[in-house]
C-alpha positions, 0 to 999 in steps of 0.5 A: 572534480566537484559531484555537478561536474562530475555528473555532467561529465557522465552525462557527456559519456551517456550522450557520446554513447560509450555505455556499458551496464544495464542498471535493472537486467531483470526488468520485463519489457513485454507489454502487459495485458491490455496495452497496445502500442501506438508506435515509436515517439518522436525523437524531439519528444520531451520525456519525464524520468526519474534518476534514481541516485544511490542515496544523494543528490538526485536533485542536481540531475536537470538535464532530461535524455534520450538514454542509449538503447532505449527506443520510446514508443507511444502505449495506451492501456488499462481500464482508463485508456492511459497514454504513456510512452515507454521503451521496449528496449534495455537501456545503458549509462556508463560503468562510471555511473554504477556507484551513483545510479540506482535505475533510471525511471520511466522506460520500461514498468507500466501504470499498476491500477488499484485492485478495489473492487465493489462487489454485487449487492447481497440479498437482504430478506429482512432488516431488524437488527441488521446494519446494510453495508459498513459505515463509521458507525459500525466501524466503531461498534465492532473494534469498541470505541466509544463516543470519546474515542477521538482526537482531542484537538490540542495535541501535536497529532497528525495523521496521512493517505497517498492518493496515486494514479491521478485518483483524487479526493474531493473536499465536497464528498468528505464533508457529504461523508461526514453529514451521513455518517459521521452523527455519532463522534466528534469529527473533522470534515477538512483535510488539513494539508495537501502535499503534492499536485491534487488534480482538478478531475471527477474523485476516484473511489479510492482516494475517496475511500482513504480519506473518509475512512482514516478521518472516521476511524481517526476521528478529529485528528489533523489529516494530511494527504500526499498526492503524486499523480503518476501521470508522467511517473506513474510506473513509481508512485511509491519513490515519488511519495517518498521523496516528499516524506523525504522532503518534509522536516516535520511529518504526521504520525501514521501513513496509510497507502492502499496501492500494491504491485506484484514483487515480480513486475517490479526490478530488482533495482527500483524494489531495492531502492525503495525498501530503503526508503522505507526503513529511512522513513522507519528509522524517522520514527513513522508508522507506515500501513500498507494494504496486503492486496485483493488477491488472496496468495496471488497466482502465477505460472513459472516454466509451467508451474503454478506460484503464489504470487507475493506483492510490494511494499506489503512484502517490505520488512518495514512496513505494518502491513494490513489484510482483510475480514469480514463479518461472519453474518454478512449484516450482523456485527458479529465476530470476524472471519477470512475476507476471501481477497485478503492478500498475504504470503511470502515475499520471495524478495525479502528474508523473514525478519528476525521480530517474526521468526518465532510466530512464522516458524509457529504457523508453519509447524501446525497449521493442517491446510499448507500448500505445497512448498513449492508455492511460496518462499517459506523463508520469506518476509511474510505478511500481513502483521494485521487486518480489519474489516475489508468488505461491503464499505459505504463511499461518497464519490463525486457526490454520490453514496457507493455501497459494497465498496470492498478491498484492503483498501478499506481495512488499511486507513481504518487500522491507521486510523485506530493508530492514530488515536492511540498516538493521541493518547501517547502523546497526551501523556508525553510519550512518543508517537508509536514509530515502527509498529512490527517488532512490538507486534510480534513481541506481545503476540498480537495482544489487544487484538481479536484473533481471526481463525475462520477462513482461507483466502483465493489464490492458483486453482489446479490439481495441488491447491483447488483455488485455496492459499493459505487459511487462518488459524489460532495467532498469527497466520499469513492471511489477517496478521494477528487479527483485528483491533479490539480498541480498549485493549489494543490501546492499554497494550500499546499506551505504556513504552 
């Protein structure tokens, strides 16, 4: 029997109610804070679901079902009063589908939101020798880029960022941003290609930030935007984005993503499937950068005890995760310290990869400020891997210049843009792009990076850790990784095979 006929037969079993296994037994079905039920959905209402086949033939699933066990209700919540349809009850599938289907998306998870924030405007008593917020010129001065450190326009080089959750950039905002802040270096003022659905609503600060700083750090390099707005599949932006990548034969070499979820909010089946797709993308030679998050070590209560709360995909061993820093003197281009929001820690899902064994073991054995061992999984994949400035950015959104935007959503496209410039040199000299970066970063012990050694990030507040997670120190640490880029030194380190 052909696969299509087999699947149709299995769907007949679903419709007949002969089901015996639940693919996501660990998926929580309680409403997250801020969401309200609007009542059960009409049985005739069409729904958009994702059948995650085990690595094959996803496109053959053409029928949308009301699955046995599931009971669909309308909900509203989140900062933008988003409406979704979800099931508060578990769904089931025929046991015969177990070897073929990882999970069915669109039933339980609620749309995540970006933690990007606009901090209060600091008080300034004078302006001589000061900068009034992070702009491309501040980035370029701090990380030692000259006006010549831009793309050539002649190589087959490109970079990309992803936008999710109905976040969109506007071409007019990008053009205005470059007019305001791009005067001292060659740059492009328009995106080369949008893959996916680009909405027509108001621009989002998140999407505006990602595009503007990827294109100003990786200046004059062709830039793509992958758009997975998630109006119907908002609970699974990562898998949707990865499907877009998997359907392209020619892809940008560097991809930056400024979104993440807590590991414990996702089912094991979903995490493992997304991680497999990330591994496949890395195997194709892509450099994938993810923001480490903006909640420090995170915090949640398990059986009445606090624990740190790692985020995903930042915790995947197949991505390069970017933490955040601030200037030691807020209005001067000085050395960097930890930005207290910088996400970092240890995965509760993925074991520590071999490439970071030495660095993490050294940190755990030498740090004088380790939290209690019960708060984190010391044997898990540790992150972030690197960092960049994440505090006090200027962004243009809906034609308005907005100051003091902060988050690892800012540091991630900056680091990605600089890697694109290094790829430019590699390509022009006949070398391949960087590809999966982590083994090389750890093998070279962070060469080419400014080591960030001062500051701690936020976490739980109780009698044991007093609101402090991990602290930075010499070498790698789970707050700023190996540190922030010193471009000429990093270029020298990464230029040769």
